[in-house]
C-alpha positions as MATLAB code, in Angstrom:
seq = 'CNFFQPQDLVVVAGQPVTLPCTIPGYHGVVLWIKDGLALGVGRDLSGYPRYTVIGDHSSGEHHLRIQRVELMDDALFECQAVQAAMRSRPARLTVLVPPENPVISGGPVVSLRAGDPLNLTCHADNAKPAASILWIRNGEVLNGAMYSKTLLRDGRRESTVSTLYLSPSNIETGQQIICRASNKAVPNGKESSVTIDIQHLPLVNLSVEPQPVLEGNLVKFHCSAKANPPVTLYRWAKGASIIKDVTGDTYEVMVDHSFFTEPVSCEVTNPLGSTNISRNVDVYFGPRMAAEPQSLQVDLGSDAVFNCAWTGNPSLTIVWMKRGSGVVLSNENILTLKSVRQEDAGKYVCRAVVPRVGAGEKEVSLTVNGPPTISSTQTQQALHGEKGQIKCFIRSTPPPDRIAWSWKETVLESGTSGRYTVETVNTDEGVISTLTMSNIVPADFQTIYNCTAWNSFGSDTEIIRLKEQGGSQGSTGSIFLFFSFEGDHNQPLLCVLCNGCADDHVAQCFTIPHWVL';
ca = [
      69.463   98.069  -59.896;
      68.960   94.430  -59.318;
      65.768   93.609  -57.352;
      65.688   90.325  -55.470;
      61.990   89.674  -54.998;
      60.185   87.311  -52.572;
      59.009   84.002  -53.971;
      55.891   81.939  -53.274;
      56.366   79.888  -50.121;
      54.526   77.118  -48.323;
      55.040   76.905  -44.591;
      53.488   74.960  -41.731;
      51.780   77.027  -39.067;
      54.015   77.550  -36.056;
      57.215   77.579  -38.058;
      59.267   80.751  -38.899;
      59.603   82.025  -42.457;
      61.677   84.746  -44.209;
      60.482   86.544  -47.308;
      63.611   87.967  -49.096;
      63.754   91.500  -50.536;
      67.100   93.019  -51.683;
      67.402   96.351  -53.543;
      71.157   97.040  -54.063;
      72.164  100.759  -54.048;
      68.745  101.924  -52.870;
      68.709  103.877  -49.627;
      65.163  105.142  -49.594;
      61.997  103.961  -47.833;
      60.956  100.300  -48.241;
      57.386   99.131  -47.547;
      56.032   95.611  -47.073;
      52.489   95.166  -48.320;
      50.208   92.333  -47.127;
      47.119   91.755  -49.169;
      47.331   95.428  -50.292;
      47.877   96.910  -46.820;
      51.172   98.456  -45.713;
      52.682   96.792  -42.662;
      54.768   99.873  -41.712;
      57.380  102.350  -42.905;
      60.939  101.174  -43.167;
      61.843   98.796  -40.440;
      59.171   99.954  -38.015;
      56.581   97.119  -37.845;
      55.456   97.810  -34.287;
      51.891   96.910  -35.123;
      52.926   93.352  -35.937;
      54.967   91.914  -33.064;
      55.711   88.668  -34.891;
      57.004   90.540  -37.968;
      60.537   91.866  -38.237;
      62.513   93.462  -41.124;
      65.989   92.020  -41.078;
      69.160   92.227  -43.194;
      71.982   94.772  -43.872;
      70.237   98.068  -44.578;
      73.359   99.545  -46.123;
      73.443   96.676  -48.595;
      69.777   97.156  -49.481;
      68.504   94.057  -47.580;
      64.941   94.428  -46.326;
      63.883   90.798  -45.618;
      60.563   90.154  -43.823;
      60.921   87.656  -40.962;
      57.771   86.088  -39.498;
      58.084   84.164  -36.218;
      55.626   81.325  -35.608;
      53.565   81.611  -38.745;
      49.830   81.652  -38.145;
      46.901   81.088  -40.420;
      46.354   84.863  -40.704;
      49.736   85.050  -42.398;
      48.327   83.162  -45.342;
      48.379   86.112  -47.790;
      50.036   87.925  -50.757;
      53.165   89.888  -49.798;
      54.929   92.653  -51.813;
      58.155   94.550  -51.226;
      58.093   98.193  -52.513;
      60.898  100.805  -53.004;
      58.860  103.948  -52.624;
      61.292  106.595  -53.957;
      62.381  104.374  -56.804;
      58.775  103.529  -57.652;
      59.679   99.841  -57.667;
      57.548   96.956  -56.405;
      58.068   93.211  -56.388;
      55.651   90.810  -57.848;
      53.154   89.440  -55.277;
      54.499   86.420  -53.435;
      51.972   83.897  -52.094;
      52.664   82.699  -48.553;
      50.643   79.553  -48.081;
      50.202   78.463  -44.467;
      49.482   74.796  -43.836;
      47.645   73.790  -40.672;
      47.940   70.207  -39.454;
      44.724   68.595  -38.205;
      44.148   68.370  -34.537;
      44.697   64.927  -33.047;
      42.035   62.636  -34.521;
      39.272   61.556  -32.155;
      37.371   58.279  -32.491;
      33.899   58.545  -30.998;
      33.380   56.285  -28.006;
      37.102   55.558  -27.557;
      39.446   54.447  -26.208;
      37.362   51.245  -25.741;
      34.328   50.662  -27.936;
      31.915   48.073  -26.548;
      29.229   46.326  -28.547;
      27.086   43.231  -28.192;
      28.044   40.077  -29.970;
      26.293   39.871  -33.319;
      26.008   43.631  -33.736;
      27.896   45.436  -36.522;
      30.581   47.974  -35.692;
      30.310   51.626  -36.697;
      33.347   53.794  -35.942;
      33.507   57.555  -36.523;
      36.781   59.526  -36.559;
      37.030   63.352  -36.501;
      40.097   65.245  -37.760;
      39.325   68.941  -37.263;
      40.772   72.392  -38.105;
      43.139   71.351  -40.859;
      44.379   73.193  -43.944;
      44.042   71.563  -46.293;
      41.407   69.073  -45.165;
      42.884   65.963  -43.626;
      42.777   62.588  -45.264;
      41.769   59.724  -42.948;
      42.852   56.097  -43.105;
      41.600   53.217  -40.982;
      44.247   50.630  -40.126;
      43.974   47.215  -38.426;
      46.910   44.872  -37.890;
      48.974   47.036  -40.249;
      46.448   46.788  -43.084;
      44.301   49.610  -44.431;
      40.571   48.975  -44.128;
      38.641   50.059  -47.180;
      35.072   51.173  -47.618;
      34.925   54.064  -45.123;
      32.585   56.985  -45.771;
      34.308   60.422  -45.936;
      33.032   63.998  -45.586;
      34.526   67.425  -44.867;
      33.215   70.771  -43.659;
      34.677   74.283  -44.337;
      34.978   76.306  -41.178;
      33.864   79.914  -40.753;
      37.338   81.313  -41.398;
      37.014   79.969  -44.927;
      40.439   78.393  -44.709;
      40.354   75.390  -42.390;
      38.271   72.260  -42.790;
      37.128   69.436  -40.550;
      36.966   65.866  -41.798;
      34.743   62.995  -40.648;
      35.249   59.367  -41.645;
      32.847   56.529  -40.756;
      33.902   52.884  -40.890;
      31.409   50.015  -40.980;
      32.440   46.440  -40.104;
      30.108   43.424  -40.166;
      29.880   41.158  -37.090;
      31.868   38.451  -38.855;
      34.735   40.880  -39.479;
      35.452   41.899  -35.894;
      36.910   40.238  -32.851;
      37.145   41.316  -29.267;
      40.508   42.782  -28.290;
      41.285   44.099  -31.779;
      42.857   47.554  -32.057;
      41.738   49.841  -34.865;
      43.711   53.008  -35.742;
      42.431   56.259  -37.270;
      45.302   58.084  -39.049;
      44.719   61.681  -40.185;
      47.235   63.440  -42.456;
      47.636   66.414  -44.789;
      50.576   68.287  -46.305;
      51.363   69.791  -42.913;
      51.799   66.341  -41.352;
      52.570   63.869  -44.133;
      53.202   61.102  -41.607;
      49.865   61.782  -39.992;
      48.480   61.764  -36.493;
      46.896   58.661  -34.984;
      44.250   57.674  -32.512;
      43.158   54.138  -31.692;
      40.328   52.214  -30.047;
      40.155   48.705  -28.664;
      37.115   46.616  -29.572;
      35.294   45.021  -26.646;
      32.658   42.552  -27.810;
      30.222   41.861  -25.002;
      28.135   38.694  -24.899;
      25.825   36.662  -22.736;
      27.512   33.976  -20.630;
      28.740   30.969  -22.610;
      28.037   28.066  -20.269;
      29.115   24.429  -20.015;
      27.674   22.106  -17.358;
      29.683   18.997  -16.457;
      28.440   16.061  -14.355;
      30.847   13.664  -12.658;
      30.775   10.732  -12.263;
      28.413    9.215  -14.780;
      26.790    6.726  -14.785;
      26.275    6.537  -11.040;
      24.324    4.258   -8.726;
      21.454    5.826   -6.791;
      22.604    7.126   -3.413;
      26.082    8.201   -4.497;
      27.621   11.687   -4.592;
      27.613   13.633   -7.878;
      29.350   16.936   -8.620;
      27.922   19.480  -11.062;
      30.323   22.150  -12.328;
      29.039   25.172  -14.238;
      31.872   26.840  -16.180;
      31.065   30.135  -17.893;
      32.761   32.720  -20.092;
      31.097   36.106  -20.023;
      31.758   39.747  -20.979;
      30.915   41.649  -18.822;
      31.830   39.185  -16.053;
      29.358   36.836  -14.362;
      27.327   38.416  -11.570;
      25.111   35.510  -10.471;
      24.814   31.710  -10.526;
      21.449   30.109   -9.883;
      20.740   26.354   -9.626;
      17.495   24.432   -9.993;
      16.286   20.842  -10.159;
      13.260   20.424  -12.351;
      11.118   23.446  -11.538;
      12.475   23.886   -7.994;
      15.145   26.469   -7.157;
      18.081   25.217   -5.065;
      18.388   28.210   -2.746;
      21.431   27.216   -0.682;
      23.835   26.950   -3.647;
      25.169   30.204   -5.149;
      28.563   29.296   -6.628;
      29.601   27.484   -9.788;
      29.626   24.011   -8.161;
      26.807   21.851   -6.769;
      27.349   18.516   -5.001;
      24.501   16.213   -4.003;
      23.556   12.590   -3.289;
      21.476   11.584   -6.305;
      18.356    9.472   -6.385;
      16.111    8.237   -9.188;
      14.520   11.681   -9.650;
      17.759   13.072  -11.116;
      17.248   10.698  -14.070;
      14.052   12.462  -15.150;
      14.348   15.910  -13.512;
      17.333   17.768  -15.015;
      19.624   19.963  -12.944;
      20.016   23.426  -14.475;
      22.588   26.165  -14.012;
      21.576   29.727  -14.892;
      24.444   32.210  -15.299;
      23.792   35.956  -15.370;
      25.846   39.003  -16.390;
      24.679   42.604  -17.059;
      23.514   41.618  -20.557;
      21.222   38.821  -19.423;
      21.178   35.130  -18.516;
      22.071   31.783  -20.055;
      20.537   28.545  -18.778;
      21.846   25.029  -19.384;
      20.568   21.749  -17.913;
      21.703   18.122  -17.684;
      20.137   14.860  -16.588;
      22.153   12.393  -14.542;
      22.539    8.803  -15.732;
      21.427    7.364  -12.386;
      21.146    3.585  -12.065;
      18.102    2.671   -9.939;
      15.848   -0.287   -9.353;
      12.256   -0.513  -10.594;
       9.873    2.207   -9.512;
       6.209    2.070  -10.357;
       5.112    4.722  -12.856;
       1.536    3.497  -13.399;
       0.129    1.193  -10.730;
      -2.065   -1.647  -12.048;
      -5.597   -1.823  -10.690;
      -7.524   -4.915   -9.711;
     -10.323   -5.706  -12.148;
     -13.834   -7.090  -11.959;
     -15.109   -8.207  -15.371;
     -18.018  -10.192  -16.685;
     -17.582  -13.779  -17.686;
     -16.515  -13.955  -21.349;
     -15.206  -10.376  -21.467;
     -11.584   -9.277  -21.863;
      -9.485   -8.234  -18.877;
      -6.724   -5.668  -19.511;
      -4.114   -4.829  -16.844;
      -1.678   -1.949  -17.280;
       1.532   -1.914  -15.266;
       4.282    0.656  -15.982;
       7.698    0.695  -14.313;
      10.694    2.954  -14.631;
      14.267    1.871  -14.059;
      17.772    2.422  -15.322;
      19.354    0.615  -17.119;
      16.486   -0.819  -19.145;
      14.236   -3.153  -17.202;
      12.351   -6.373  -18.020;
       8.657   -6.828  -17.196;
       7.047  -10.216  -16.499;
       3.341  -10.913  -15.914;
       2.399  -14.183  -14.183;
      -0.569  -15.618  -12.331;
       0.190  -16.260   -8.670;
       0.944  -19.928   -8.191;
       1.806  -20.481  -11.845;
       5.233  -20.342  -13.441;
       3.869  -19.441  -16.865;
       4.908  -16.036  -18.241;
       1.803  -14.364  -19.635;
       3.375  -11.161  -20.980;
       6.611   -9.180  -21.129;
       4.847   -5.921  -21.930;
       3.336   -3.252  -19.728;
      -0.103   -4.455  -20.745;
      -1.526   -7.900  -19.948;
      -4.666   -8.827  -21.877;
      -6.741  -11.883  -20.941;
      -9.229  -12.721  -23.674;
     -12.739  -14.017  -22.920;
     -12.084  -14.688  -19.237;
     -13.462  -17.751  -17.510;
     -14.125  -18.399  -13.847;
     -10.813  -20.221  -13.528;
      -9.004  -17.050  -14.694;
     -10.023  -15.311  -11.485;
      -7.213  -14.930   -8.961;
      -4.045  -12.975   -8.191;
      -1.752  -11.688  -10.941;
       1.771  -10.384  -10.419;
       3.542   -7.722  -12.479;
       7.279   -8.042  -11.813;
      10.047   -5.731  -13.060;
      13.769   -6.482  -12.981;
      16.662   -4.060  -13.561;
      19.711   -6.289  -14.131;
      22.312   -6.054  -11.345;
      20.353   -3.266   -9.632;
      17.066   -4.527   -8.244;
      13.564   -5.907   -8.733;
      10.014   -5.015   -7.743;
       6.544   -6.462   -8.099;
       2.893   -5.545   -7.717;
      -0.015   -7.929   -7.183;
      -3.548   -7.342   -8.424;
      -6.736   -9.380   -8.404;
      -9.011  -10.453  -11.195;
     -12.606  -11.049  -10.201;
     -14.883  -12.643  -12.784;
     -18.568  -11.778  -12.670;
     -20.651  -14.919  -13.233;
     -23.192  -17.260  -11.661;
     -22.470  -18.523   -8.132;
     -20.382  -21.652   -7.594;
     -20.978  -23.771   -4.501;
     -18.302  -25.968   -3.005;
     -19.302  -27.969    0.049;
     -18.782  -31.475    1.442;
     -21.650  -33.493    0.049;
     -21.860  -35.638    3.184;
     -21.644  -33.896    6.545;
     -21.904  -35.462   10.061;
     -23.987  -34.938   13.180;
     -24.797  -36.767   16.453;
     -28.201  -38.256   17.144;
     -30.050  -36.169   19.714;
     -27.592  -33.306   19.508;
     -27.606  -30.022   17.604;
     -26.245  -30.443   14.045;
     -25.107  -28.156   11.254;
     -24.567  -28.404    7.535;
     -22.665  -25.691    5.703;
     -22.805  -24.399    2.161;
     -19.765  -22.352    0.875;
     -20.647  -20.033   -2.020;
     -18.267  -18.106   -4.239;
     -20.157  -15.446   -6.155;
     -19.301  -12.245   -7.994;
     -21.423  -10.244   -7.724;
     -22.535  -11.501   -4.286;
     -25.586  -13.751   -4.272;
     -28.917  -11.994   -4.269;
     -30.574  -14.986   -2.583;
     -29.588  -18.185   -0.779;
     -32.172  -20.828    0.072;
     -32.165  -24.230    1.810;
     -34.834  -26.718    0.791;
     -35.674  -30.236    1.992;
     -38.810  -32.281    1.642;
     -41.572  -29.669    1.393;
     -39.665  -26.958    3.287;
     -37.796  -23.899    1.918;
     -35.933  -21.604    4.314;
     -33.779  -18.605    3.325;
     -33.094  -17.052    6.715;
     -34.259  -17.020   10.286;
     -35.819  -19.948   12.235;
     -38.591  -22.373   11.362;
     -39.264  -25.063   13.998;
     -36.073  -26.993   14.697;
     -34.287  -25.308   11.755;
     -32.312  -22.037   11.585;
     -30.500  -20.494    8.557;
     -27.599  -18.075    9.086;
     -25.380  -16.435    6.442;
     -21.848  -15.093    7.054;
     -19.739  -13.113    4.565;
     -15.984  -13.796    4.440;
     -13.099  -12.613    2.261;
     -13.319  -15.834    0.284;
     -17.067  -16.001   -0.144;
     -20.360  -16.586    1.671;
     -21.020  -19.371    4.189;
     -24.655  -20.322    4.687;
     -25.322  -22.603    7.653;
     -28.441  -24.722    8.278;
     -28.657  -25.586   11.988;
     -30.930  -28.397   13.279;
     -31.680  -28.805   16.975;
     -32.213  -32.298   18.488;
     -31.195  -34.466   15.532;
     -33.627  -37.304   14.882;
     -33.060  -40.424   12.746;
     -35.206  -39.029    9.949;
     -32.706  -36.190    9.537;
     -30.134  -38.715    8.339;
     -32.489  -39.880    5.611;
     -33.265  -36.415    4.260;
     -31.684  -34.714    1.181;
     -30.849  -31.023    1.679;
     -30.523  -28.572   -1.236;
     -28.408  -25.357   -0.945;
     -29.168  -22.991   -3.837;
     -27.677  -19.523   -4.541;
     -28.722  -16.966   -7.157;
     -27.259  -13.743   -8.594;
     -27.905  -11.712  -11.744;
     -25.841  -14.146  -13.841;
     -27.556  -17.391  -12.767;
     -27.612  -19.955   -9.981;
     -25.936  -23.062   -8.564;
     -27.227  -25.881   -6.354;
     -25.465  -28.344   -4.082;
     -27.089  -31.520   -2.628;
     -25.900  -32.340    0.892;
     -26.648  -35.440    3.034;
     -26.336  -35.763    6.778;
     -24.514  -38.799    8.224;
     -24.549  -39.971   11.786;
     -21.209  -39.302   13.378;
     -19.475  -42.566   14.462;
     -21.942  -45.021   12.744;
     -23.283  -46.084    9.374;
     -25.928  -43.918    7.831;
     -29.395  -44.565    9.325;
     -28.101  -46.860   12.206;
     -28.568  -46.151   15.919;
     -27.154  -49.464   17.258;
     -23.700  -50.927   17.912;
     -21.601  -53.223   15.750;
     -19.899  -56.373   17.233;
     -17.408  -58.750   15.551;
     -16.906  -62.364   16.812;
     -15.615  -65.750   15.585;
     -17.602  -69.041   15.445;
     -16.683  -72.641   14.651;
     -20.180  -73.791   13.911;
     -21.135  -75.468   10.681;
     -19.898  -78.366    8.674;
     -16.447  -79.707    9.488;
     -16.164  -77.159   12.299;
     -15.227  -74.402    9.746;
     -14.176  -71.046   11.364;
     -16.590  -68.147   10.749;
     -16.334  -64.324   11.192;
     -19.677  -62.913   12.285;
     -21.012  -59.341   12.440;
     -23.786  -58.550   14.952;
     -25.722  -55.246   14.902;
     -27.253  -54.584   18.331;
     -29.984  -51.952   18.127;
     -30.287  -51.963   14.357;
     -33.581  -52.133   12.552;
     -33.172  -55.946   12.403;
     -32.035  -56.315   15.997;
     -29.639  -59.118   16.943;
     -29.303  -60.290   13.345;
     -25.797  -61.605   12.610;
     -24.078  -62.272    9.342;
     -21.182  -64.781    9.216;
     -18.402  -65.297    6.690;
     -16.145  -68.367    6.240;
     -12.435  -67.625    6.711;
      -9.361  -69.853    6.264;
      -7.679  -71.453    9.350;
      -4.374  -69.673    8.757;
      -6.047  -66.261    9.444;
      -6.532  -67.353   13.034;
];
């Protein structure tokens, strides 16, 4: 008889399959053998609920029908006609198992810090045969993934792992990357995807409006930031001082000169950390003193160096001058006077000008150490019989160590000696030494008085004479003028008579023309 035997078949798990077996004209017992074990006698396969023998028995059809093929059905099957001693050749039923849905570790969103590489791992488990894995981005296959597979305990199924490495320059936030797993059971594959979330510190920009700005006007600082994860905190500072009452992304303030040198900073924080950015303000302001010049006291012949530093914006101009003089001595911060003389002593002015904004100045003094200089009226007046004074004005740096009055055989520095008293008074301009004489006598008007001052650098002397107030020197009488017509031709005369002079009642006469009368 003709024997229609089962053929090798490949089927996907879960699908039904029929293994054909037809023995025309045979009406005996038919057995199905699986991997050498009988499944049952005839059509009784009660031990295998998914197995059924189907077909027209009278026509010799004994087909084996398997519902929902499982992996355990992967075996060799034979159809045997027992009484006829006939058996089919073994037919291989190969069961294919699709992989489970692929799983990407860390999905569906994979977060990483900016600058870090990306490592993605995809698992496709329990497949027969082992699944192949492809990585796809924007429709393109990504190459270079590492691939490995593991045989499971049943000796039939395998699990597959694929690892994809991408450098920081080859990834962008928001990208979607697909893991596609396929084998013969699912030629079109199964997919899983992740979205890349690149996290970074805040990217900050600090704007300042308006600029430039005049001191005293309102300025707005705006701190714009992009951050992933989002911003959690804004913090503002000026120089090293925190601005506690501002917590948002905007800071408004009236600016002064300090904003030109002390930057305003905005610190933006997210869960990854902080980013700080700072800006100075182009504030226009008038001169402000940065280094104040100091008055100097130098020795005669030495150099005097003044230092005067100003700040201002826009750029300023510096001028050094001596008070009372229109001569510009320097346009630099430093003024150097070489080999100073006594006449260099005085007030010096350092002046700074910021065009169209303002000006400022600072005055300092130069004191020259040298021998004393005496300036006094060489002839001073007094009244006969009254108390009289003569004064000596002394300029001296350092101050005089000694001041002495001398006349005839007498020297007096201080205190009282007879009719004479010496007193010394210090003033802002110098020292005044006064010689006081009680009960002025005529001889006092004939005497020469010396005022002498000394210090460590030398000395100076002034000679002073005393003159009678209201008369000629040395006279105690009165002067009379009169006219006379005595003499030849009755010539008019102008005569001068001194009453009480040394030559009492002596007159001197001078001829004058008639027209004078």
